[in-house]
C-alpha positions, -999 to +999 in steps of 0.1 A: +816+702-643+781+706-644+772+671-649+797+667-620+777+687-594+743+677-606+748+640-616+719+622-633+714+595-602+724+600-564+725+564-544+722+582-511+741+565-475+721+530-460+700+534-434+697+515-402+684+487-422+709+488-451+684+504-474+697+530-498+676+558-512+677+560-552+672+593-569+670+599-604+672+640-614+666+648-579+637+629-576+633+594-550+623+562-571+628+540-544+653+521-523+676+493-526+688+466-506+716+459-532+730+469-566+709+442-585+677+462-567+693+497-577+696+487-612+660+474-611+649+510-596+669+525-625+655+507-649+619+515-640+628+552-641+632+550-678+673+551-679+689+525-701+699+489-682+737+492-691+740+524-677+777+528-661+772+533-624+812+535-622+807+569-642+808+598-614+797+620-640+761+599-644+763+585-603+771+598-574+774+576-544+773+595-515+791+565-494+809+538-507+794+520-533+804+488-519+782+492-487+754+471-488+751+459-452+718+439-458+718+405-446+690+393-469+691+356-454+691+364-418+663+391-425+640+368-449+641+343-420+630+363-397+605+374-417+595+338-420+595+328-386+573+357-375+549+347-401+552+312-391+544+320-354+513+342-367+501+318-389+501+289-362+482+308-338+454+322-362+451+283-375+442+273-341+426+305-329+402+298-362+393+261-357+386+267-320+367+300-325+347+285-354+338+255-336+328+272-301+312+302-320+283+276-335+285+247-312+296+255-278+273+244-251+276+277-234+267+310-242+297+323-231+316+299-246+301+310-279+314+348-271+349+333-264+344+314-300+338+351-315+365+364-300+391+339-314+376+342-347+382+381-341+416+376-330+428+352-357+417+378-381+440+404-367+465+377-365+461+370-404+465+410-413+496+408-392+510+383-411+503+401-445+520+428-429+553+413-422+560+409-457+558+446-456+578+452-425+605+431-434+604+443-463+608+480-477+582+494-453+559+510-479+531+515-450+536+529-422+509+508-402+527+475-410+547+478-378+514+483-357+500+455-376+526+431-364+529+445-330+492+441-326+496+406-342+522+396-317+504+406-286+472+390-297+493+357-299+506+366-266+469+372-250+454+341-264+482+316-258+484+328-225+444+318-220+449+285-236+482+280-212+462+288-184+433+270-194+458+236-196+476+244-164+438+250-144+429+215-162+459+198-148+460+176-178+487+170-206+478+168-242+500+173-271+487+206-278+506+219-243+540+215-265+526+242-289+517+267-260+553+265-250+568+269-285+544+298-288+555+315-257+593+313-271+584+326-303+564+351-282+596+360-263+621+359-292+589+385-316+588+411-288+629+411-285+631+413-318+607+444-323+619+460-297+653+461-310+639+475-345+622+503-326+587+494-337+572+518-310+588+550-333+575+540-359+539+537-352+513+563-355+495+571-322+513+543-298+493+551-267+462+543-283+476+510-302+487+498-264+451+509-253+435+491-277+458+454-273+453+462-233+412+463-235+412+436-259+432+415-237+412+422-209+376+413-229+394+381-233+403+370-202+372+381-184+352+360-213+372+332-205+369+334-167+329+341-174+324+311-196+350+286-183+347+293-144+318+314-134+290+301-155+295+262-148+299+267-114+272+295-102+243+277-119+227+250-101+209+219-111+178+209-097+164+175-102+130+170-085+128+133-082+107+105-065+093+069-062+061+060-051+037+029-053+002+031-071-032+012-061-020-027-060-044-049-070-048-089-063-049-113-091-080-134-094-072-163-075-057-140-042-020-152-046-004-126-066-001-091-056+000-067-088+021-036-076+025-004-096+053+018-093+058+051-107+094+067-112+095+102-122+124+132-123+125+163-140+149+192-148+136+220-131+173+240-134+181+260-159+209+237-176+204+208-200+216+179-188+228+143-206+216+110-186+247+089-181+227+059-164+193+053-149+181+023-131+149+013-111+148-017-089+121-035-068+131-060-040+111-081-017+124-088+017+110-113+041+108-104+074+094-115+109+087-092+140+107-099+172+092-086+202+124-083+222+141-065+195+174-073+175+207-070+190+236-047+188+258-065+166+227-066+142+213-032+145+248-017+142+258-037+111+222-025+095+229+010+102+266+009+092+259-010+055+221+004+051+219+038+072+189+025+091+180-001+113+144-013+125+152-027+159+120-051+158+121-067+122+144-089+111+152-090+076+163-119+058+180-120+024+161-101-003+148-114-038+145-092-068+111-087-080+117-063-109+147-040-125+150-018-158+162+013-168+142+050-172+158+063-201+181+055-229+214+063-222+225+095-234+192+111-235+192+148-233+166+164-203+163+200-217+154+227-184+116+217-181+119+183-193+109+151-175+113+116-173+087+092-157+082+053-155+055+033-147+061-007-138+040-032-125+056-062-102+040-095-095+045-104-057+035-138-048+019-140-016+032-176-007+073-160-007+068-152+027+078-110+019+071-085+044+081-055+031+085-043-009+113-018-013+113+001-048+144+022-057+156+043-084+190+057-096+199+083-121+229+098-132+237+125-151+264+152-165+255+186-170+257+198-205+272+231-200+304+213-186+305+181-209+283+158-237+284+124-245+292+110-278+267+100-302+276+066-303+268+063-264+236+047-268+248+023-293+275+013-272+261-013-249+282-045-242+268-075-220+295-095-201+282-127-211+280-144-247+249-133-262+253-155-292+251-188-278+226-209-255+235-206-219+247-168-222+283-183-204+300-153-186+330-136-207+345-109-187+347-089-156+344-056-148+373-037-130+376-049-089+362-013-076+330-017-099+319-058-093+334-089-080+349-116-103+318-135-122+295-104-118+275-101-152+271-063-163+259-041-190+283-014-199+278+019-215+307+038-224+313+070-247+338+101-250+334+131-230+335+159-248+341+192-230+318+223-233+343+243-259+366+232-284+391+253-261+390+226-237+388+198-258+424+210-271+441+214-234+422+186-215+429+149-223+403+126-235+379+111-206+354+084-211+315+084-188+309+047-180+276+031-167+275-005-153+242-020-148+259-049-125+237-077-116+260-091-082+264-129-078+257-140-044+285-141-021+289-148+020+273-121+037+254-106+007+220-089+015+201-111-010+194-149-014+213-174-028+209-181-066+192-142-069+208-108-076+209-073-063+210-051-095+232-016-091+240+010-110+277+024-109+286+054-131+322+070-134+348+090-158+378+072-166+408+075-183+403+047-208+365+033-225+368+005-203+367+020-172+397+008-158+415+036-144+386+057-129+393+093-121+391+107-083+361+128-071+379+160-076+391+149-108+354+142-120+344+172-104+347+195-131+320+175-156+295+182-133+286+146-128+263+134-099+241+102-093+209+107-076+190+079-053+157+076-044+136+048-026+105+041-010+090+011+014+056-004+020+050-037+039+028-064+025-001-057+047-003-023+040-005-030+003-029-058+008-053-037+027-050-011-002-056-039-028-091-053-008-104-017-007 
């Protein structure tokens, strides 16, 4: 009777999760999901492995012995799914965070990178806590850790999704963001059903920490990806000028030096997509009566200017070239200058000499060119055989059929790895076009008029180019400058 009132082993009724507390001689030795687990606890407590659990004198069952409501397959599957979502997010955050923390082009991007690394660590801790929370919950903080991990996934995934939507691009990672949204909904529903808030010490403090962390992350994202790139201006002082000309010894050729200089006077590094200088000679004649209305209106439409008493004949190219290597960086304060001399034959009948230059660049805090850009040059003609036969045409929007060109092309990498994952890959392409003569051209037959055409496109060959609004996020800009002198002015300067 004594043994019956004080049994050696007591197995209590199952709790809401199906765990039954096991006591030996009145002391709790653990909790079990199943009879096998109960026997394991008893062996650890020093009782024999063959203890008869049906002996009421030794074992007291507070509830039906057959009542083991745990569903291990469902429980473990839920834990695995919870861990997989946390691991997937942590992997993305650690990759993006490490990349941006050390390599982002803007300071704000590096701050976001450090934030993502911290978020990845929080999710890694939550993944470890999943085993305990979906197990016997030995730690009272495992539920809080899992909840913080889920909240972190919610906030960071929201950042990626917003960035993807804001960019208007589709990438395969969009499927991951959508999958994580569904996972977050399921996770919050599951944790709410299990009453995770009731098991968290200081739940208000945990909630406040999550809210503050989310606000900091969203503010860092907005600052680095939206405010800074659009509030920092790029200033490029840029000028073209003629130097002091000289006459050849026989007086038949005028040697005209020209100078081009541009400088990065802003606070943002820039990357040069393309540069070109060109000098053209224009045969001109003076007309006392002035040009007709159809002439000056056409000149005003095509050239943005007209001179009523000067009639221009088709031009001839005197020289052209580039000012810097494609893809060169210009840090704030750096400058690029070029000096070149063109020879003007006085017998050619030129009345005016025009020097012009074009510089195209992208902002380094919005994008950068691949390292292979400088080596990507490709000519449209056969460079291996005599005659240099024309081989390929540029897209219609770049040049006419038969026009030769030199093309440079490269991927444009965004200012942060976060943007690279949420935005599709685009290409920067620079075309140095040597136009063929056509009816109505402003240059002489058999001559050319070089032109720099730069754009961002969907493909490396620049066939599908982006609209102006789609190119705007890269901050790409082309600056043009030109100056003009009469041959009489240059001769007078040479004879001084």
